[in-house]
C-alpha positions as CSV (number, residue, x, y, z in Angstrom):
1,A,157.0,106.3,95.9
2,L,158.8,108.9,97.8
3,L,156.9,111.7,96.2
4,G,153.6,109.9,96.9
5,S,154.6,109.4,100.6
6,M,155.5,113.1,100.9
7,Q,152.2,114.1,99.3
8,L,150.2,111.8,101.7
9,A,152.0,113.3,104.7
10,L,151.2,116.9,103.5
11,I,147.6,116.0,103.0
12,F,147.4,114.5,106.4
13,L,149.0,117.5,108.1
14,A,146.9,120.0,106.1
15,N,143.7,118.1,107.1
16,Q,144.8,117.8,110.7
17,S,145.4,121.6,110.9
18,L,142.0,122.3,109.3
19,D,140.3,120.1,111.9
20,E,142.2,121.9,114.7
21,A,141.3,125.3,113.3
22,I,137.6,124.4,113.0
23,D,137.7,123.1,116.6
24,V,139.2,126.4,117.9
25,Q,136.7,128.6,116.1
26,S,133.8,126.3,117.0
27,R,134.8,126.7,120.6
28,R,134.4,130.4,120.2
29,L,131.0,129.8,118.6
30,L,130.0,127.5,121.5
31,T,130.8,130.1,124.1
32,G,129.1,132.9,122.2
33,Q,132.4,134.9,121.7
34,I,131.8,135.2,117.9
35,Q,128.1,136.0,118.2
36,K,128.7,138.8,120.8
37,S,131.7,140.3,119.0
38,G,129.8,140.6,115.7
39,V,132.5,138.7,113.7
40,D,131.4,138.2,110.0
41,I,132.0,135.1,107.9
42,N,135.0,136.6,106.1
43,T,136.8,137.4,109.4
44,L,136.0,133.9,110.6
45,K,137.4,132.4,107.5
46,S,140.5,134.5,107.9
47,N,140.9,133.3,111.5
48,I,140.6,129.7,110.4
49,C,143.1,130.1,107.6
50,Q,145.7,131.6,110.0
51,D,145.8,128.1,111.6
52,V,145.7,125.9,108.5
53,A,149.1,124.6,107.4
54,F,150.3,123.7,103.9
55,V,147.4,125.4,102.1
56,S,148.7,128.2,100.0
57,D,145.4,129.9,99.0
58,C,143.2,129.1,102.0
59,N,141.3,132.4,102.1
60,N,140.1,131.9,98.6
61,S,139.7,128.1,98.6
62,L,138.0,127.6,102.0
63,Q,134.3,126.9,101.9
64,L,132.6,127.4,105.2
65,S,129.0,126.9,106.2
66,I,127.4,127.4,109.7
67,R,123.8,126.4,110.1
68,S,121.7,126.8,113.2
69,F,119.0,124.4,114.5
70,S,116.7,124.3,117.5
71,T,116.9,120.5,118.1
72,Y,119.0,117.6,117.1
73,S,116.0,116.1,115.4
74,D,115.8,119.2,113.2
75,I,119.3,118.3,112.0
76,N,118.2,114.7,111.2
77,N,115.2,116.1,109.3
78,E,117.5,118.3,107.3
79,R,120.2,115.6,106.8
80,S,119.7,115.5,103.0
81,S,120.5,119.2,102.7
82,L,123.6,118.7,105.0
83,Y,125.2,115.5,103.7
84,T,125.4,113.5,100.5
85,N,124.4,109.8,100.5
86,E,128.1,109.1,100.8
87,G,128.3,111.1,104.0
88,R,130.2,114.1,102.5
89,P,129.1,117.5,103.8
90,I,127.1,119.7,101.4
91,I,128.6,123.2,101.9
92,I,126.7,126.2,100.7
93,D,129.5,128.6,101.0
94,S,129.0,131.6,103.2
95,T,125.9,130.3,105.1
96,F,126.4,132.1,108.4
97,Q,123.7,131.2,110.9
98,T,125.3,131.6,114.3
99,G,121.9,131.3,116.1
100,V,121.3,132.3,119.7
101,A,122.2,130.8,123.1
102,K,121.4,127.0,123.4
103,D,121.0,126.6,119.6
104,I,122.7,123.7,117.9
105,L,125.2,124.7,115.2
106,V,126.6,122.6,112.4
107,V,129.9,123.9,111.2
108,S,131.1,122.4,107.9
109,S,134.3,123.3,105.9
110,Q,136.1,122.2,102.8
111,I,139.3,123.1,101.0
112,D,140.2,121.7,97.6
113,Y,143.9,120.8,98.0
114,P,146.1,120.5,94.9
115,I,148.2,117.5,94.6
116,I,151.8,117.2,93.4
117,L,150.9,115.4,90.2
118,N,149.7,118.8,88.9
119,S,153.3,119.7,88.2
120,F,153.7,116.7,86.0
121,F,150.4,117.1,84.2
122,P,150.0,120.9,83.7
123,N,146.7,120.7,81.8
124,N,145.0,118.9,84.7
125,N,144.0,120.3,88.1
126,F,143.9,117.3,90.4
127,T,142.7,118.1,93.9
128,I,141.6,116.3,97.0
129,S,138.9,117.7,99.2
130,L,139.9,118.3,102.8
131,A,136.8,118.5,105.0
132,S,136.0,119.1,108.6
133,S,132.6,119.2,110.3
134,T,131.3,119.5,113.8
135,A,127.9,119.9,115.6
136,F,127.3,121.2,119.1
137,R,124.8,123.0,121.3
138,T,125.9,126.5,122.2
139,E,126.2,127.5,125.8
140,N,123.7,129.8,127.6
141,Y,125.8,132.9,126.9
142,R,124.4,136.4,127.4
């Protein structure tokens, strides 16, 4: 029970840090800092992973997708390509559409997080998917 409690705490902290890292970088997208500086998706992933705690191989396991839309109804029309019927994000890794000023961006991320049971069952690779998503309209940056 103690091992399970520790694992649950680590999962919670890792997911919380992923949420915060996505929020920080999304703010940079919202204000146009990333678009104007020419940051590519690999640099953005690296910036996110610097802030993600308790994930040993974040740069290789992080899946990141940024999609650009003109209106919120466009997102609704594309819902089946963004989310499964269960509401989980569909991430086409390395989609990097940062759009232009006043576009709506959907940022989705996922990390497969290994669980402690793997050390007891070496032939299995049990993971839990940590996910974070956000949608926002970018500012009128120039």
